[in-house]
C-alpha positions in Angstrom: -0.1 0.1 0.0 1.4 3.3 -1.1 0.2 6.9 -0.9 -0.4 8.9 -4.1 1.8 12.0 -4.1 1.6 15.3 -5.9 3.4 18.7 -5.6 1.5 22.0 -5.9 2.7 25.5 -6.1 1.2 27.9 -3.5 1.8 31.7 -3.1 0.3 32.9 0.2 1.9 30.8 2.9 -0.1 32.2 5.8 -3.4 31.7 4.0 -2.6 28.1 2.7 -1.5 27.2 6.4 -4.8 28.4 7.7 -6.7 26.5 5.1 -4.8 23.2 5.7 -5.4 23.6 9.4 -9.2 24.0 8.9 -9.3 21.1 6.4 -7.6 18.6 8.8 -9.7 19.6 11.7 -12.7 17.7 10.1 -10.9 14.5 11.2 -11.1 13.0 14.7 -7.3 12.6 14.8 -5.0 15.2 13.3 -1.6 16.9 13.7 -0.5 20.3 12.5 3.2 21.3 13.1 4.4 24.7 12.2 7.8 26.4 12.3 6.4 29.9 11.6 9.4 30.6 9.2 11.9 30.7 12.0 15.3 30.4 10.5 17.4 27.6 11.9 20.0 25.0 10.5 18.2 22.3 12.6 14.7 22.8 10.8 13.8 20.5 7.9 10.3 21.5 7.1 8.3 24.7 7.4 5.0 23.1 8.2 3.7 19.4 8.2 0.3 18.2 8.8 -1.4 14.7 9.1 -4.9 13.6 9.2 -7.0 10.5 9.2 -6.0 7.3 11.1 -5.1 4.3 9.2 -3.9 2.6 12.4 -2.7 3.7 15.8 -0.2 2.7 18.6 -1.1 3.4 22.2 -0.7 2.0 25.7 2.1 1.4 28.2 4.5 -0.1 25.6 4.1 2.5 22.9 7.8 3.2 22.5 8.6 -0.4 22.1 5.7 -1.0 19.7 7.1 1.9 17.5 10.3 0.1 17.2 8.4 -3.0 16.3 6.4 -1.1 13.6 9.5 0.0 11.9 10.9 -3.5 11.6 8.2 -4.1 8.9 7.0 -0.8 7.9 8.5 2.4 6.2 5.9 5.0 6.9 5.1 8.1 8.9 3.8 8.3 12.4 2.5 11.4 14.1 1.7 11.6 17.9 2.8 12.3 21.4 4.3 11.0 24.6 2.5 12.7 27.6 4.5 13.5 30.7 2.8 10.7 32.6 3.9 8.1 30.0 7.1 7.6 31.9 5.8 8.7 35.2 2.9 6.4 35.7 4.8 4.2 38.1 4.6 7.3 40.4 1.0 8.2 39.6 -1.3 9.0 42.5 -4.6 7.5 41.2 -6.5 10.3 43.1 -5.1 12.9 40.7 -6.6 13.2 37.3 -6.2 15.3 34.2 -9.6 16.1 32.7 -8.3 16.8 29.3 -7.9 12.9 28.9 -5.1 12.6 26.3 -3.7 9.0 26.2 -0.4 8.7 28.0 1.0 8.0 24.6 -0.6 7.9 21.2 0.8 7.6 17.7 -1.2 7.3 14.3 -0.3 6.3 10.8 -2.1 8.9 8.9 -4.1 8.6 5.7 -3.2 12.1 4.5 0.2 14.0 4.9 0.7 17.5 3.8 4.1 19.2 3.8 5.0 22.8 3.1 8.4 24.2 2.2 9.0 27.5 0.5 6.1 27.7 -2.0 5.7 24.0 -2.6 2.9 21.9 -0.9 3.4 18.3 -1.2 0.2 16.2 -0.6 0.2 12.4 -0.1 -2.8 10.3 0.4 -3.9 6.7 0.7 -7.6 7.2 0.2 -8.0 10.3 -1.9 -6.3 11.9 -5.0 -4.0 14.7 -3.9 -5.7 17.1 -6.6 -9.1 16.6 -4.8 -7.6 17.4 -1.4 -5.9 20.5 -2.8 -9.1 21.7 -4.3 -10.8 21.2 -1.0 -8.2 23.0 0.8 -8.1 26.0 -1.4 -11.9 26.2 -1.2 -11.9 26.6 2.5 -12.8 29.9 3.8 -11.7 30.1 7.5 -14.1 31.9 9.8 -12.5 33.1 12.9 -15.3 33.0 15.5 -15.4 35.7 18.1 -15.8 34.4 21.5 -16.6 36.0 24.9 -13.8 36.3 27.4 -13.0 33.0 29.3 -12.2 33.5 32.9 -9.7 31.0 34.4 -9.3 30.1 38.0 -6.0 28.8 39.6 -6.1 25.3 40.8 -4.0 26.5 43.9 -4.0 30.0 45.4 -1.1 32.3 45.2 -0.5 31.6 49.0 -0.4 28.0 48.5 1.9 28.5 45.5 4.3 30.5 47.5 4.4 28.1 50.4 5.0 25.2 48.1 8.0 26.9 46.6 9.3 27.5 50.2 8.9 23.7 50.8 10.7 22.9 47.6 13.6 25.2 48.6 13.8 23.3 51.9 14.3 20.1 49.8 16.9 21.8 47.9 18.7 23.0 51.0 18.6 19.5 52.4 20.3 18.2 49.3 17.3 16.2 48.1 17.6 17.9 44.7 19.4 20.8 42.9 16.5 22.0 40.7 12.9 21.2 40.3 10.4 22.4 37.7 7.1 23.1 39.6 4.0 23.8 37.5 0.5 25.2 38.4 -2.8 24.9 36.6 -5.4 27.5 35.5 -8.7 26.2 34.4 -12.2 26.9 33.2 -15.1 24.5 33.4 -18.4 24.3 31.3 -16.5 26.1 28.6 -17.2 25.9 24.9 -14.5 27.0 22.4 -13.6 26.8 18.7 -10.2 25.2 19.2 -8.8 26.0 15.7 -9.8 29.7 16.1 -8.0 29.8 19.5 -4.9 28.1 18.0 -4.8 30.7 15.1 -5.2 33.6 17.5 -2.6 32.3 20.0 0.0 31.7 17.2 -0.8 35.1 15.6 0.1 36.7 19.0 2.9 34.3 19.7 4.3 32.6 16.6 6.9 30.1 17.7 9.2 27.4 15.9 7.4 24.4 17.6 3.8 25.4 17.4 1.2 22.7 16.9 -2.4 21.9 16.7 -3.0 18.3 17.7 -6.3 16.5 18.2 -6.8 13.0 19.6 -10.6 12.5 19.4 -12.1 14.9 22.0 -8.8 16.1 23.4 -7.2 19.2 21.8 -3.8 20.7 22.2 -3.3 24.4 21.2 0.5 24.9 21.5 2.8 27.8 21.0 5.9 26.1 22.1 9.4 27.5 21.4 11.3 24.4 22.6 12.5 21.3 20.9 12.9 18.1 23.0 14.6 15.8 20.6 15.6 15.6 16.9 17.1 12.6 15.1 18.7 12.9 11.6 20.7 9.8 10.6 22.7 8.7 13.6 22.8 12.3 15.1 20.5 13.3 17.9 20.0 16.9 19.1 18.3 18.5 22.1 17.7 22.1 22.8 16.5 22.7 26.4 15.2 26.1 27.5 16.0 27.3 31.0 15.9 31.2 31.4 13.1 33.6 30.6 12.7 37.4 30.7 10.0 39.5 29.3 10.5 41.7 26.1 10.1 45.3 25.7 9.8 45.5 21.8 8.6 49.1 21.9 11.8 50.2 23.6 14.8 48.8 21.8 17.4 50.0 24.3 15.5 48.4 27.3 14.8 45.2 25.2 18.6 44.8 24.7 19.3 45.4 28.3 16.8 42.8 29.4 18.4 40.4 26.9 21.9 41.2 28.4 20.6 40.7 32.0 19.3 37.3 31.1 22.6 36.3 29.4 24.5 37.3 32.6 21.8 36.0 35.1 23.6 33.7 37.6 20.3 32.2 38.5 19.3 31.4 34.9 22.8 30.1 34.0 22.7 27.8 37.1 19.3 26.5 36.0 20.5 26.0 32.3 23.7 24.4 33.0 22.1 21.8 35.4 19.6 20.9 32.5 22.4 20.6 30.0 24.4 18.3 32.3 21.3 16.2 32.7 20.7 16.0 28.9 24.5 15.1 28.4 24.1 12.3 31.0 21.0 11.1 29.1 22.7 11.1 25.9 25.8 9.2 27.2 23.6 6.2 27.7 22.6 6.0 24.1 25.5 7.7 22.1 29.0 6.6 21.1 31.6 7.4 23.7 33.3 10.9 23.1 30.6 12.2 20.7 28.2 13.9 23.1 28.9 17.8 23.0 27.5 21.0 23.9 27.2 22.9 20.6 25.9 26.1 22.2 25.6 27.1 25.9 23.6 30.0 27.0 22.3 31.0 23.7 19.8 34.0 23.9 16.8 33.8 21.5 14.1 36.4 21.1 10.4 35.5 20.6 7.4 38.0 20.4 6.7 37.7 24.2 9.9 36.8 25.8 13.7 36.3 25.5 14.8 32.7 26.2 18.1 31.1 27.3 18.6 28.0 25.1 21.4 25.4 24.9 22.1 22.9 22.3 23.5 19.4 22.9 24.2 16.7 20.3 25.6 13.2 20.0 26.2 10.2 17.6 23.8 7.3 18.4 25.1 3.8 19.2 24.1 1.3 16.6 20.7 -0.2 17.1 19.2 2.5 19.4 15.5 2.9 18.7 12.7 5.0 20.0 12.3 2.8 23.2 15.9 3.3 24.4 15.7 7.1 23.7 12.5 7.5 25.7 13.8 5.3 28.4 17.1 7.4 28.7 15.7 11.0 28.2 12.0 11.2 28.8 10.4 13.2 30.5 13.0 16.0 29.4 15.3 17.5 32.0 14.0 21.0 31.3 10.4 20.0 32.6 11.7 17.8 35.6 14.9 18.9 37.2 17.9 17.2 38.8 18.3 14.4 40.0 15.4 13.4 37.6 14.0 10.4 39.5 13.8 12.4 42.9 12.3 15.5 41.4 9.7 13.5 39.6 8.7 12.0 43.0 8.6 15.6 44.4 6.5 16.7 41.4 4.1 13.9 42.2 3.9 14.9 45.8 3.4 18.7 45.4 1.6 19.3 42.0 -2.1 19.1 42.5 -3.0 17.6 39.1 -1.5 15.1 36.7 0.4 16.9 33.8 -1.0 14.7 31.1 0.2 15.9 27.8 1.7 19.1 29.2 5.5 18.9 29.4 5.4 15.9 27.2 6.3 15.9 23.4 4.5 16.1 20.2 6.0 15.3 16.8 6.5 12.9 13.9 8.6 9.9 12.8 9.4 9.7 9.1 9.9 6.6 7.1 13.6 6.6 7.7 13.0 6.6 11.5 14.2 10.2 11.6 12.0 12.4 13.9 11.5 15.8 15.6 9.6 16.5 18.9 8.7 19.6 20.7 8.2 20.2 24.4 4.5 20.8 25.1 4.7 24.2 26.9 2.8 27.6 26.4 -0.3 25.5 25.5 -4.0 25.6 26.0 -5.7 22.2 26.6 -9.3 21.5 25.9 -11.7 18.6 26.2 -14.7 19.1 23.8 -16.7 16.4 25.6 -16.6 17.5 29.2 -15.9 21.2 28.2 -12.8 21.5 30.4 -10.2 24.1 29.3 -6.9 24.6 31.1 -3.2 25.5 30.8 -0.2 24.9 33.0 2.8 27.1 33.6 5.9 26.5 35.6 9.5 27.5 36.4 12.7 26.0 37.5 13.3 26.2 41.2 17.0 26.4 42.4 18.7 27.7 45.5 18.6 31.0 44.0 14.8 31.2 43.5 12.6 33.9 45.1 9.0 32.5 45.5 7.4 35.8 44.4 9.6 36.1 41.3 8.9 32.5 40.3 5.2 33.3 40.5 5.6 36.4 38.3 7.5 34.3 35.9 4.5 31.9 35.7 2.2 34.9 34.9 4.6 36.1 32.2 4.5 32.7 30.4 0.7 32.7 30.7 0.3 36.2 29.3 -0.2 35.2 25.5 -2.8 32.4 26.6 -4.7 34.8 28.9 -4.7 37.5 26.1 -6.3 35.0 23.6 -8.9 34.1 26.2 -9.9 37.7 26.4 -8.3 38.6 29.8 
């Protein structure tokens, strides 16, 4: 079985992306991954979308099942690993995540659409690419205006601050060096148009790892700037983010000053280098000796809302290393857990009031050559269209240098774009 493939010339990239997004949303399962024209040597496609489920892989052994799939198949898979995929041995069954994404889910798509420069490649098992192209170009997106949606924190500010104080005591006692603590804001009995919300969020905050992803009733509306893991040939690459400061785009001088302050911040450097060391350690378990290296340390990158400190780590894989070994060695990612990873995951389970679900997990694709690219699910709205629960989580890295009030303000800064599109 082989997909029919055809290439089409397109002129207006933002328009065709929006039309593709609305077209794939008719399917129960779909994925839309958008680079937003960020220029990077590490990006291989501007936008890739998948829709329609030929078959799927899910459950506790998803990573192993993916390796088995590629023993006999050369095809694409799109999907996600949720934070709880690798954390469920720690799970408190009293805690829930009402969005109800699977802990892990990958689908073999019927239709794949990839956009680079001004070429749109359409591949399909069940339909002729020209018929799909005609349907897509006939789409007239209607961005529905919605009333403001008020969110409520799952824990009060006072509880948040006292929790950070408790975590600082763990750090002082030597239980851990850094821990990523997240809090949730939610709204119940809410009806939204998820595609419209995605379009609004990414217009306000276009980022290189944005995605709209749907697994039946569960929707992810994601404006992530962070890559978890990319594989190309036998090379793997991770780009953890630790270090955030607001932008002042209307004041160039002040904006540059903030950027410079972030670069020299001892607190952010401390956070960043701990995660870099964690990734290096993860990579050393699956890479050839002597090949793991830090390509960039403390890089400062600017996005519409914030400046971020990003480091890049790479390595050459040992022969025979597959998805299962990579997930086992490096997931959940260090930027969303802390160090040492096992202990901080226990503390996260103890102190966070809700299961993270897909948040701080990874969404991406695997191509027929077993190369892949996955983001880190942050800066995201989560919605369940069946129980009408809407939420987002925001967090920060807690170290010995942390000030609880400043950590709370960092969470609000990260929430700003999401609250704006919700009308607040």
